[in-house]
Steps between C-alpha positions, in 0.01 A plus 500: 500500500181683602344175626803422703493850651129479590555160660794637695300803617211276612703247689736745653207732600333215695829406668585864578154565644535202734849608594382857578215373725751288686752780538244750627417269793863454609738755658838426354726572799810403302415763239443766769838414652661523163344835435661635813835358392467669161443838669756452774699805395190727517395351834852550640522855367163600641582344838837674505336833414258464791786404733698814393198719546449349845863570598466855371180552693650358822800727458305822428149475637542290808415718805758589759557195725271483807629467851347406835590602848438257784496524879364291789348589831361283773186553700528356856227505766150393590205488269315813410314680776282681257197619704269492206575132449467417871167677523352347189581133518168414349569711189864416446575130491876527526706790640778651288850364564788723597658450158181596323470821701868581433443456124212739495688761707807481274282546188287772658471835332616678817831326504559515125412870493778564750744320288397700191544826693837395635653392168313730254364194310224712346760673281581313180797574281511332156803567280435534125647221296597453137220332311544120462867490608481710816449221757756281328769776519413577857529130610840477342625818665552696179580860590419800285718517190636823366260511204201476741582820686179710529268209444198474725554130563682394810786254509671284761600668826271801443255564786341764722385487865191691615456557871186711489221567256200677668233545236144634467234234520378587158831405348542163668554237238613748229825442318777752511824503303827594662767599254861530614664836420833442666648338810311727740185623310197356328184598326145370580250459218147379469369386162784684332433830677784637713390552863830639626859432594642370825822423683597185687497489883239775508125485533384664170144617443314483169154612392450746790604241757266226376804282426809498722804287429825423672767309311781372728714339232524529127728277296406539132627672187342821377186426306417179680131483602313325779126467540382592855159399646355553844263210542195508725535355843223245448659374179848466660357316799315260274813437288708441814241258637492311173885467498509402864435143596487382867463126553528260789795267498405147625227410746484664846838647459406866522752577229395747235681543165487850351563517124508817289528483122638775279765607253746707710695310769605799719143632505364157584736466791422840640123446467495157665734623770256784579196270497662252737652771728180709526294191573749391762494842664123511491478160665755589768320817583161335547652203692687718740372632835473844342174422333265589786700806599534618136129452444425686823741778410357548154144501633589770753671709236196509273294744717800729548571499130138569427509808729822625338342460160191694606712791637713512187190508278355787716818707466501449125132591482562816703794603280288465182220696664732786599640518147182444310554816298832381367545265210554129542842335516713558196557221252857450624372478861242236403763284325727533806213416734412178317858391480590578859190321631587192301857491614415573865254213509755266332774605744280433803399157376853409399634609838238286674608199290868584569434510876355152472785369286768647726397265780600203296747598229824681471531793250720290262217247444366544140135554595575746781763677290258552214248655750752738647608609155142587406452698817815700435389578143158623625658719766732665245214560270295643788781739589514635144127554501511686833772724353255589221229568754716767665484699180116524510297782661443488872125428444579219259756359741261499792216350299731236346639397844155467653373305197798265519444451874133414447573266213778319682293464821212366303724250322658394827162455654382280213832308512462450871146370459623252238778393729266431789283297265792312360621410852161370590473291183844338549441453869187305414697276261819457695706195393819343625848630487669563166866395434697577185660181372733617215601797292332597173638298212456600134535241226413476129161360431446229239354651180171333407614466135872421496717534187524123472127461525437784251748344254337158538149638439632700193663183353179304558281772340737541205518129435122442540417808291735396216368144507142622495557730211672227302222247557235759411687585175532137405137435598376778277746439221365324188819493295609179326750300710489160341426329165205333668318839501547536129378152438195567705417764231531239228845609384762241424829599657789433264772617734584684815791737464693554826598846610845584357721692741752569227235662278364702795846625576564593136176700492604695808848559355344629183362792689846587628615744229860520627545119510615451140614141565150419639340650196716288267412186701129584483507521118559125488216251504470290811559176308836656372618632829379217726392197289473279807256727685189322617282738305672397177459128584124565555485678165643190337218308660260754351672456156427125516139555605441746214666266256231239550217750555568684171501179292124527445511878458421657168786735521846520652425844654484527874360795699627559850231698682427604863233670703711799593837663448812430705451119531792384289349447150804655328736294707323175414468605130867574434647212716248246361600608153870465596460140630299408192768647276760308693314186405562578134182681411485823309306731731363848461392721788234761427439780754142577428459718807531831306425705806742378772705223333858493608649191343734719298666622825584139595712488182642843563345656191251774427122452434511683166447302183258247637152348467314833499722636224430181298123526546479863391717428190810692608723197503533178312495156668866441445580834673316423823628149560822512702731209600557449873815275484741408234517149635130426557211510246320758706344819366270769629270785393491798736179690574598798288395858561202533730190555280176675599279205395680168582173293500399636153842412359471143622158463341634590156556225247864592490553346851339172388718501187802563717418198724432282194834593344713451814326177598621352164855631542551401868448185695344685794362851540454624852287814541514711815150658544379786712303427828164336441308700763650833405455517118330299228818436297540144643156404366588621157832313496348185651262455206797480263733263690495125533583467872436732800695482821366686808768620747421581864740610770536331837330705780425783260209402279177394666277218404233750400744665261580167340135410476413838348779465242377151401142630459614800289691278263219246492250765400731587207507131403857445615596177682783520753703187451698512822637708778827588661550600864799735506737611770401224743691538828593226743259558788504335838120520492496256206764277650318459833151496353314171534280559198714694252617313198698777339854441399748571775745666265 
C-alpha cells in the first residue's frame, strides 16, 4: 500500500506540476465569467445600492436649477471711426469691428456699475436652510409645518426684500443675520451678537450709523433667519461680468446675443433688461446731435462749478475761524453730515440719470420705474435727516449746511469731470445705431450632470467596483475549490460531498428556539429524513471507497479528521456511519472531541455519560454506548463531560483498550477527532486507528491548511489514507472553466 501511494504521489506530482505551469500561462475567460455569475446577487445588490444612493443624492444635494436670460440687439452702421486706430495704421493691423466695440462697451465696468446701483445687486440675501433636506423641501414647495414654528430655517414662500443697505467700508463683505421677530419687526445680529432691532419700510441704523437697513417686504415666520452681505463693488462687477456672455450671431450680421446665467429668473430678467436698456440709452445719447452741445455745455459748467466750490470752501473756512474757540461738531452732527452728503450726491447723480432716461422711456418702463423709486426713497430719507438737523444748535446747523454744500459741490465737480471724459471716450469710439430685436427671455439651463447621467455613472461605478472586489477576492483566495487541488498535495480524494440545502436549513432552524417542529426535524439524521439527497448518495460512494481501502488496514477503526472546526466532520461521521449501518454493518460512532463535540445533540441527547467519563473510570463501557436506532445496528459514544486534560486522557492505555475492545465487537468504528491544527488530540488518536480520513470544506480550508495538516500527521508517523471534499457547491466558475476537472455536482 505504501509503494502504491508513493508511486501515485510521484506520478500525480509530475502531472500536476505540468498542469499548473500550463494554467498559469492561460487566462481562463470562461472561469472569470462563471465567477461573475456565481456572485450575481452581490453584484446586483451593490449596483442597486449605488443607484439608490445616486437617486438620494440627486434628490437632496443637487443644487437649485440654473436659468439663463437671453436677449438680442443689432448694431447697424459703418465701421468704427476710432481715431486711435486711424492714426496708428502701422501699429494696428486690423481695426475693431462695430460688434467688437459694442461687446466691450456692454461688458465695461462703467455700464455694469450703473446696473448694480440701479438694482442693488451688491446686496445679497441668503435664507437659512435645513441641513441636508433644506433645498429638497424648498424645491418641492413645502411650507413651514406647525412643529417647525420658531425654527431658524426658512421654508417655501418665505422671503424678504431689501431696498437699501448703506454700510461702512470696513464692514463690506461681513455676514449679518436678520432674524424675524414678527410681521413688521426684525433683529440684526453679527456673529451671534445683537446689533439692534428694526421695523420694515423704515431706514434703521445700527452700530452708530455704520450699518443702515431698509426692509420693504417681510414674508417669514417669527424665528426665521436670513444671512445678509454687502459685497464689494469690484467683486459684484466681476461676478456679473463672469455671468454675462455677449457673442456675435453669424458673420457680418451685427447681431449680438446677450446671455446672463443665474438661479433666480425674476432677478435675471431685471438685470439683463437694465444692461440692455442702459446700453441702448448710452448709445442713443452719443449718436444723437446732442453730443457736441452736451460736451460744450459740460465744459463750460466746469469753471463755474469750480468757482462755486471755491466760494463755498471759503465760507466754511471763515465760519470755522470765527468759531475757533468753540468745540467741534457734535457726534450726532458728524453722523448726520456724512449721511446727508452721501444722499445728496446720490440724488444728484440719480436725477441726472433720470433726466437722460426721461427722454426715451415712459415712467412705467421697468428700468425707469426702478430709478424713480430709488430717487423717491432718497428724498424721503433726506427730509427726515433735515428734520433732525433743525433740532441742532444754530452753529452746528450753519456748519453742517456749509459742509454739505462743499461736499456736494466737490462731488458734482468730480462727477462732471468724469462725465466729460466719458463723452470724449465714447465719441472717439462711436459705432452704428443700436436696435433692440426682442424682449428678455428666461429659460431653464441644462444641468451639467443630469439625474439620468448621475444614475448611469453610479450604476457603472457600482457594477465595476463590485466586479473588481470579487475578482480581487478570488485572486487572493487560496481555499480549496476542486479535488484537483487536494490531489496536487498528494492526497487521494475518496469522495466529494455536495452541499446539502436540507442540512443547511435544518441547522438554521435549530437555532430557532420557538420552532419546535424544526427542532424535531433537525434531530433526525440526513439519511433518515432525506435518503435521496445528493450528499447521502456521495456518502454511499465514500462507503464503497473505504470498503476497499480498509481491506489492507490492520484495524477496522476509522478516524475522521480535519484542519479546523466547522467544516462538517460531525456531519460526515454520523451520516457515513448511518449508510454503513444501512448496508448491514454493526457500526459504532465515537465522539473523541471532548472539547467541542456535539454529536449527542444530533441524536437529541445530553453529553453526559460519555468517553471522558469512561476514560476517568466513572462509567463502564456498557454504560457509555447508546443505540441510535432500534432498526439499524448503529451505536454511538458521546463526548462526556468536558475534562481539563483531554489530550492526556487519550494518551492513557485505557483509550487504547477501549478501541481494541470495540473494534472486536463492531464491524466498523468511526471516530470523530478534534481539529488537527488546533489541538494535538488527532495525532494521538491517529496512532491507534487503522485508517485516517482527512476532511476539508469547499472554499473554506486553504491548500496551506491541508498541507500543514498532512505534515503534522506525517511527523507523528500517521499516514492519511484519503481525503473528502465536503460541501461542494455547484459553481458557474467550474462549469464554464476550460481547465477545471472538478465534478459539476
